[in-house]
KEVO-13355 format. One line per 3 residues: their letters; for each residue x negated, y, z negated of C-alpha. Coordinates in Angstrom, 3 decimals. Layout:
A = X/Y/Z | ...
REM end
This chain:
MGL = -251.869/299.466/4.104 | -248.248/299.761/5.210 | -245.901/302.686/5.011
RVT = -246.062/305.157/2.131 | -242.893/307.151/1.392 | -243.064/309.851/-1.282
LVA = -239.739/311.258/-2.397 | -239.734/314.667/-4.076 | -236.676/315.614/-6.129
AAR = -235.466/319.061/-5.063 | -235.947/322.010/-7.394 | -232.915/322.996/-9.403
SSS = -230.082/325.223/-8.356 | -228.538/325.516/-11.817 | -229.104/324.608/-15.435
LLA = -228.512/320.970/-16.350 | -225.203/321.805/-18.049 | -223.962/323.689/-14.988
ERF = -224.787/320.915/-12.471 | -221.855/320.116/-10.265 | -220.987/317.045/-8.215
DDD = -222.071/317.215/-4.592 | -223.415/320.727/-5.193 | -224.931/322.676/-2.318
RPL = -225.966/325.879/-4.046 | -229.358/327.378/-3.165 | -232.282/327.390/-5.576
DEA = -231.794/329.583/-8.608 | -234.500/331.847/-10.039 | -235.778/329.112/-12.370
GWY = -235.912/326.680/-9.444 | -238.067/329.051/-7.380 | -240.369/329.569/-10.357
EVQ = -240.713/325.807/-10.894 | -241.596/325.316/-7.207 | -244.415/327.863/-7.589
LAA = -245.728/326.044/-10.673 | -245.549/322.625/-8.999 | -246.976/323.759/-5.654
PRL = -250.633/322.843/-6.380 | -249.533/319.265/-7.069 | -246.932/318.974/-4.284
VPL = -248.283/320.993/-1.339 | -250.878/318.298/-0.418 | -248.004/315.859/0.243
GAA = -247.196/317.991/3.289 | -250.123/316.341/5.087 | -247.803/313.366/5.719
ELR = -247.165/312.574/9.375 | -243.392/312.773/8.876 | -241.644/315.325/6.621
YCS = -237.933/315.122/5.876 | -235.340/316.583/3.520 | -231.735/316.257/2.451
PTA = -229.457/318.625/4.339 | -228.635/320.564/1.143 | -229.688/324.177/0.704
RSR = -231.883/323.430/-2.304 | -233.669/320.500/-0.647 | -234.352/322.499/2.514
ATG = -235.557/325.496/0.462 | -237.794/323.303/-1.709 | -239.381/321.648/1.329
TAL = -239.855/324.963/3.105 | -241.358/326.637/0.019 | -243.869/323.786/-0.207
GYA = -244.847/324.278/3.436 | -243.468/320.940/4.656 | -241.282/322.309/7.496
PLA = -239.005/319.304/6.855 | -236.472/317.830/9.259 | -233.024/317.451/7.625
QPA = -231.750/313.878/7.511 | -227.966/313.388/7.145 | -228.533/309.948/5.564
LRD = -230.341/311.684/2.668 | -227.288/313.733/1.693 | -225.953/313.492/-1.849
CDM = -223.190/311.055/-2.742 | -219.783/312.149/-1.400 | -217.805/312.908/-4.546
GRW = -214.442/313.468/-2.870 | -212.060/315.599/-4.902 | -214.654/315.928/-7.705
RGL = -216.927/317.977/-5.461 | -217.907/321.240/-7.126 | -216.836/320.152/-10.623
TLA = -219.074/319.349/-13.591 | -218.964/315.950/-15.274 | -217.404/317.584/-18.354
EVA = -214.628/319.103/-16.233 | -213.860/315.807/-14.519 | -213.978/313.871/-17.807
ALE = -211.429/316.284/-19.293 | -209.141/315.968/-16.258 | -209.540/312.261/-15.434
PAA = -211.205/310.368/-18.292 | -210.043/306.909/-17.143 | -211.257/307.573/-13.601
VDA = -214.695/308.645/-14.875 | -214.912/305.494/-16.996 | -214.007/303.338/-13.980
WLA = -216.558/305.130/-11.785 | -219.338/304.639/-14.346 | -218.443/300.980/-14.947
DPR = -217.956/299.675/-11.398 | -220.346/300.639/-8.562 | -217.707/299.521/-6.023
TAP = -215.087/302.044/-7.105 | -214.595/305.648/-6.024 | -211.651/307.077/-7.949
HGG = -212.581/310.515/-6.584 | -211.798/309.380/-3.046 | -215.389/309.786/-1.861
ETL = -218.249/307.339/-1.571 | -218.813/304.431/-3.967 | -222.125/304.209/-5.801
LSF = -222.836/300.945/-3.969 | -222.204/302.582/-0.576 | -224.398/305.528/-1.526
ITR = -227.314/303.288/-2.556 | -226.885/301.220/0.613 | -226.836/304.340/2.820
VGG = -230.044/305.702/1.286 | -231.643/302.256/1.498 | -230.641/302.040/5.143
WLD = -232.531/305.271/5.754 | -235.627/303.796/4.071 | -235.378/300.623/6.117
TRP = -235.162/302.495/9.417 | -238.452/304.319/8.890 | -241.227/303.311/11.294
AAD = -242.815/300.023/10.251 | -246.289/301.240/11.230 | -248.842/302.409/8.698
GEI = -248.416/306.037/7.795 | -247.177/308.568/5.275 | -243.786/310.192/4.856
VAV = -242.661/312.858/2.411 | -238.978/313.608/1.851 | -237.424/316.249/-0.401
AEP = -234.022/315.074/-1.574 | -231.415/315.556/-4.228 | -232.320/313.808/-7.509
AVV = -229.380/311.439/-6.963 | -230.877/310.360/-3.625 | -234.254/309.710/-5.259
RAA = -232.530/307.554/-7.878 | -230.597/305.622/-5.219 | -233.760/305.005/-3.174
LVY = -235.586/303.648/-6.204 | -232.726/301.279/-7.110 | -232.554/300.057/-3.518
ALK = -236.302/299.623/-3.092 | -236.635/297.616/-6.292 | -233.552/295.532/-5.462
APP = -232.204/296.443/-8.888 | -228.530/295.960/-9.737 | -226.540/299.103/-8.790
PTY = -225.687/299.982/-12.434 | -229.446/300.521/-12.934 | -228.863/303.824/-11.134
WNV = -227.457/305.266/-14.388 | -230.731/304.451/-16.189 | -233.011/306.362/-13.805
DAR = -233.783/310.021/-14.402 | -235.144/312.117/-11.556 | -236.099/315.532/-12.834
PLS = -236.435/318.420/-10.405 | -239.769/318.309/-8.549 | -240.622/314.837/-9.805
TVT = -241.995/312.363/-7.261 | -241.585/308.664/-6.559 | -243.797/306.826/-4.080
LTG = -242.658/303.649/-2.365 | -245.062/301.578/-0.309 | -244.596/298.634/1.993
RPG = -242.356/298.245/4.974 | -238.635/298.130/5.724 | -237.009/295.532/3.483
AWH = -240.118/295.012/1.336 | -240.712/298.052/-0.846 | -242.942/298.462/-3.873
LEL = -243.103/301.204/-6.472 | -246.466/302.942/-6.637 | -247.381/304.653/-9.900
AAA = -249.923/307.444/-9.684 | -253.094/307.321/-11.749 | -253.436/309.964/-14.466
MS = -255.574/312.914/-13.472 | -258.790/313.232/-15.440
REM end
């Protein structure tokens, strides 16, 4: 069977247009409402032997609201965005358009002074690869960016693929296998 790791993207803490880099705001009213709607689908994942979350307020709140009692994992924190922390993409693009272009084009650059995309993906992948190699189930609530990074790492996709992955709030991704040999598991449609 192998290890089964289900990643749950945290509920939202703001509207899409108000999302900020490296944001640690708590769930907003819409986020709480969405957790209640998604609970019937997500609560059963809490039966996993190990339950983790990003250290952010919204990831912890999402995991707690779903009854997971998750353990915060520093390696599942969002990408360190340096001096861009707390700003929206539109704000940064207006202030530093060339730096944003460089950041989007080269996964080894961090014009904001924080973490490179490549380092971020590697850090999240390192967390995946240090999970117990024994058969079992894990659920982890994390920032959507962390879910995207884990998927890119697990599939051994080129780092720029990260920009082509969308992780909506409360979406799930399941990876199966063992450290260093991950597979994407797609869920069957419910009848």
